[in-house]
N, C-alpha and C positions, 0 to 999 in steps of 0.2 A: 504493500500500500504506500509506504513512504517513497519508494522509487518511482511509482506511477505518479504520485503527487509532485515530486521534483520535476519529472518530465513535463507535466502539464504546466508547472510554474515557468519553466523555460519557454514553453510555447506562448504563455501569456506575455512574457517579456518581449518575445519576437513580434507578437501582434501589436504591442505598444509601440515598438520601433517603426512598424509599418503604418501606424496611425489607424489601426483596426481594433479599437477598444482598449483593453478586453472587457470593459464594463460601460456600455452605452447609457445615456440618459433616457432616450426614448426612441421609438420606431413606429412609424405610421403604417397600419395595416388596412387593406381594403377587403380582404376575404378571409374566411376560415375554411378548414378542411371539409367539414361536413356539408356546408352549403355548396362548395365547388363540386363535390361528388354528386350531390343531388341535382344541381342545375345543369350539369354537363355530362350526365350519364350516357347520352346518345352520341358523344364524340367517337367517330370510328377509329379503329386501331390504325396506328401509324400516321394519324393526322394531327395537325396543330390548329389552334384557334387563337386568333390575335386578340385575346382579352388580357389587358394589363393587370397583372396580379402582384400584390404586395402582401406577403404572409410571413408569419413568424412562429417559431415553436422550438421545442427541445429536440435535438438530434437523438434518435433512438437506435437506428442502425445505419451502417455505412458500408458500401462496397465500391472499391476502386479497381477499374479494369482498363489499364492503359490510359487512353485519351478520353475515356468515359468514366463517370462515377454516378452512383445512385445512393442518395441519402433518404432516410425516412424521418420526417419530423412529426412531433406530436403537439397539437395545440389543445385548447379547452374542449374542442368538439370531436377530435379524433386524429387519425394519422393521414398523411399524404406523402407521396414520393417526390423527391427533387431529382430532376434530370440534369446532370452537370456535364457539359461538353467542353473540352479544352479550348477548341478554336473559338467558341462562342464567348466564353468567359474572358479570354485573353484579348479579344479584338473589340469587344463592345464597351469596355470601361476606359475611363481616362487613366493616363499613366501607363503607357504601353510597356514601360520597362519593368513593371511588376507582373509576376506570373500569378494571376488570380486563381487559376485552376490549381496550381501547385500549393498555394497558400491554403485554400479551403480543404484540399485533400490531406495535407500534412499537418495543419495546425488546428483543425477542427476535430474534436473527439465526440464520442457518444456521451450524452449528458449536457453538452453545450447548448446554449440558446442562441439561435441565429435568426436573422431576418433576410429574406430574399425577395428579389423582384424578377419577373419574367412573364412568360405566357403559358397557356395550357398546351399540353401535348399528351396524346394517348400513345403509349409505347406499342410496339408490334405485338407484345404479349398481352396487351389489353389493360395496362395499369395507367390510370389517370395520373399525370405528373405535372409538376411545374418545371418548364424549361427555363433554367436560371440564367439571367443576364448579369446580375450583380448580387453581391451578398455582403452582410455586415455581421461581425461578431457582437452579440448583445450581452452575453454573460458567459465567461469561461468557467466551466466546471472543473474543480480540482480533484474531485473524487469520482471514480468510475461507477456506473450504474451496476446493479446486480446482473448476473448472467441472463441473457435474454431467453435462453432455452429453459432454464430451471426457475426463472422468476425469483420471487421472494417468498419462499415457502415456509420459512421459520416464523411461527406464529408470534413469538416474543419480539422478534425484530420488526415484524409488521406493525405491532402496537406501539413499540418504542420509537420507531422511525417511520411514522405514518406517511411522511413525504415520499419516501422510497416506495412504500406500498402503493400509493396513488399513481406513481409514475409507471410501475411495471405490472400492476394488477388491474386490468380494466374492470373486473367485477367489483373491486373496492370503490372505484370511482362511481360506478353505477349505483352502489348502495347509498352513497352520500348524496347523489343527485336525487334518488327517490326519497331520501329523508327530507331534503329541502322541499320537495314537491308536497310531501305529506303535511309538513308544518304550515306551508303557505296555503294549502288547500283547506286545512282545518280553520285557519283564521278567516279565510274568505267565506267558508260555509257559515261560520258563526256570525260574521259581520253582516252577511246577507239576511240573517234572521234577527237582526236588530240587537245582537249582543254587543256589548262595549268592553273592550280590553282595557283594564286599568292595572298599572304596575303597583305592587305592594312591597313592603320593605323586605330586603334580604337579611339585614341586620335587625334583630329583634331583642327586646328586653325580656320577653317570655316566649319560649319556643313551644308552640301548641298546634293543634290540628291533626295530630297523628300520634300513634304509639311508636316513638323512635328516640334514640339517643342523639342529642344534638352535638354539633361542633361548638366549642366555646372559644371566644376571643375576648379582647379587652380594649375598651376605648380609653385612651390615655387622658384626653382633655377632661372628660366627664368622670374619669376614674370609676367606671362601672363595667361589670361583665356584660357581654352581649353574646347572642347565639345566632348562628346561621340558620335560616328558616328550615323547618322540617316539613312545612306545608304552607299553602297560601290561604287555607280555608277560613281562619278566623278573621283575617282582614277583609276578605271578599264578602263575608257575611256582614261585617260592619257597613260595607258599601250598600248592601241590600237594605239594611236598616236606614241608611241615609237616603234611600229613594231610587237607587238604580235597580230596576226590576229584572234586567238581563245583563249579567256581568261575567267576565271570565279573565283568566290570566294564563298564558302559556309561557313557562319559564323554568329556571333551574331550581332544584330542591337539593338539600344537603342533609345526609343522615350518617352518623358516625357508626356505621355497621360493617359487617363482613363484605368481602368481595368474592363473587362467584360468577358463573356464566349468566346468572339472572339478576345480579346486584352490582351496582357501582355506587360508591358513596355520594357522588354527584350525578344527578340524573335530571331528566326533563319530564314535566307533566303538564297537562292542561286541566284546570279546575273551572267548572261552569256552574253558575247559580241562576235559577229562574224562579221568580216569585209566582205565587198562586199555583204551584206544581207540587207533585209528590214523586216517590220513587218509581211509580209506574210510568209517569211521563218521562223520567230520566232513562228508563229502559227503552222506550220508543226512540228517544233522541240518540242513544248509544247505537242502537240497531241501524238507524237511518244514517248517522254520520259515518260509521265504519263501512256500511254498504256503499256509500258514496265514494269513499276512498278506494275500496277494492275495485269498483267498476272503473274509476278514473285511471288507475294504474294498469289493470289487467284487461279491461273491457269484458269482464266475465265475473261471475259470482263464485267461481271455484278456483282455488289456488293449491299449490303443493308446498308443504312445509315439512322438512326433515323426514321425508318418506310418507307423510300422511296427506291425503287430499282433504282440504278443509272447504266445506260448502257453506257459503254465507247467505244462501237463499233464505228469505224471510218466510215465516216467522222463526225465530230462534227458540230453542228449548228454554222453558221457564219452570224451575222446580225448586222446592225448599231444601235447605240444608238437611233438615231432619229426614226428608224422604230419600235423599241421596245416601245418607249414612245408613239408613235401614236397608236400602237396595244393595250396597256394596259390603256392608259388615254383617248384616242380619240382626242388628241390635236396634230395637224400636225405641227411640227417645221420645216419641209422642205418647208413650204409655205413662201411667202414674208411678212407675218404678222409681225408687229412691236412687240417690247418687251411688250408694254402696252396691245396690242390686245391679245397676247398669255397669259398674266397674267389674263386678264378678262375671257378668255376661260377656264382657269384652275379653276378660282373662281366659274364659273357656274357649274363645275363638282365636287365642294367641295374639291378641292385639294389646300391646303393652303401653301404658300411659305413664308419663313421669309422675312421681309422687307429689310434686308441688302443685298439681292441679287438684283443687278442692271443691269445685262447684260443678253442677250439672251442665250449665251453659258452656263453661270452658272445656269440660270433658267432650261435649258434642263437637266443638270446634277442633279440638285436638284429634279426634277420630277422623273428622273430615279431612284435615290436612295430611294425616298419615295414610288414609285408606282410599280417599276419593279423588283428591285434586288432580293427580297425574293422569287419571283415566278420562278426564273431561277434554276430549280432543276437539269435538265439534263445538261451535259457539253455544255456551250454556250460561244462562242467568241463574245464579244460585241465590235464592231469596231467604229472607227472614232469619237474621243472625241473632245469636243470644245477646241479651241486654248487657251482660257483664263485659263484653269485648267491644261495645259500641257506645261510648260515652257521649257522642255528639249527635246520635240519631234519635228520631222520635220513637216513642214506644208504639208497638204494633197496635193498630186500632181494634184487633179482635183476638190476639194471641198473647196471653200473659207470659212474661219472661223473654219476649222477643221484641225486636225493633224492625222498622220498615227500612230495610237495607238490602242491597244486592251487591254481589261481585260478579263480574263477567270473567269466565274462564274459556280460553281457547288454547289448544295444543298443550294442555296440562298446566297452564300458567294463568295467574290472575292478571287481567288486562285493565279492568276498570272497577271502580268502587263508588257506590252512590247511596244516598239516604233521602228519605223524607226528613228534612232538617228539624232538629229539636229547637223550638222557638220559645218554649216555656222557661223563663229565667229561674223560677224556683226549682224546677226539676233539674235544669242544667247546673245550677249551683251545687245541689246535693251530689250530683254525679262527679263534678270536678273536685269537690271536697274529698270524695272517696279516692279519686285518682291522686290527689295531693298527699293523702295519707300513705298510699302505696309508694309514692315518690320519696317521702320522708323516711319510709322503712327500707329504702335502698333500691327500689325499682327505677333504673336509670331511663327506662322508656315510657314511664307513666306520665300522663298530662299533669301540668301544674295548674293552679287556680289563677286564671287571668281575670282580675277584677274589672278591668275596663271592658272586656268582652261581655261579662255578665251585665255590666251597666248598659251596654248597647242593647242587649236583649230586653232589659227593663224599659228602655225607650220605646221598644216595640218593633218586632220583625214580622213581616207577613209570612203566611204559609209559603214554604220554599222547597224546591227540589235541588239537590246538589250532586254533582258528578265529577269524578276525577279519572283521567285516563293516563296511563303510563306511556309516554311517547316512545321511549327507547324499546320497550317490549313490542309495541305496535309496529315499529320499524323492523324489528327482528322478524316478526311474523310476515310482513309484506315484502321482505327481501330474502326470505329463506336463509336467515342467518342464525346459526346455533348458539352464538354467544353474544351477550350484550356489548362486549368489547369490540365486536365487529361493526357495530352501528354507532359507537361513540368515537368521534375523530381522535380524541386524545384521552383514553381511559386512564384512571388512576392505577399506577403500578408501583411496586416496591423499587426504590432507587437502584439503578444498575451499579453493582459494586465494581 
């Protein structure tokens, strides 16, 4: 590597002597690779078209064959070939004492950024090319690209040096193009339905809105601890109290938790709140929004994800957590059995639950996570969660001990979470006080008691439905990516020793 770098530094010095860079300020382009291929697909083999082209990109491959050379450059839209002919390059530029063909073939390496001007030519073998009349070095690369045949297959290097991954792996580029399309499409879809996006604080004096351990920092001037937000929920609800009936935020969330193929401590979510709605309305919204995205990207309602065909045709399955646990474990939580009886039933079926779980509701959720979750491949709304694990959701209108909440599961993963929001300030205070007690007892993920949030509810919040969707997991699904690190441009990694 050091020898290659020294060689390229020598070439850089030579280019400087020739007045050719090696690091230009700007270059004006008239065309890009993809549009040229689309607009001139009918140019016959062996023919030229007198269309003046100015194009720039990174040199990906180079072949020199005597008085001819063929380079391939990559721009933001794709690749195109450069047709370099010695007599053309040496005769058509000013300064006839300079061998322009020799310079480009000897001083330009793969990885360099160059700009060229010329006309279109279709080679005898049918490759649309730029017949180059002049060229400029725009930026000299001092490090070689990964081998073009083997690409960049090492996963760790792909994540740590995403710039190399994007250069040599077209699939990675496509993933992030689709991610950008998904995010812009979600915003457009919501905006067209009269939702307003309002930014809420990332630095908060109280981290609430989810069961999660926050990152802690310190504000020097105020001399107070602050937390990176673990959710946007409580501030968006304040906005509903303030009179915004349709509000959302799409942004970054931070949770001081483990790292896996499904979790990154910094991730993206969209939270949506709609006044005068409940969790049934949020189910309809979730189904409509994701269907819209699937059709926009695939022009179909069926996709393939990690070997499974996922069918997004409406309606999606809607089933309670208790029904699913009974179906997959054979234990009926809707019966009048006590906690001890249910735990014995589970033990008989070799389903082992941690000893720290002490309530019927938490037991139900633990069995669901252990036995059911990974089996929910097709889009499934799991309804009616236990009260104990849902401190911000409204109590169910007809089922004691449950709340009006759903989570959407696809391909064995939770993708969305929604409530009929709890707007009763007395009930909310009692639940957050219980959470505060858990927090003081050492539970680092329990909610704290946010007095200002309770105060906002006492001012009065209308009936509201709330929905949160994990953007990274949604992108994983719609790009057939097995790991969350594949869809986050720069995932958190342990420092490279």
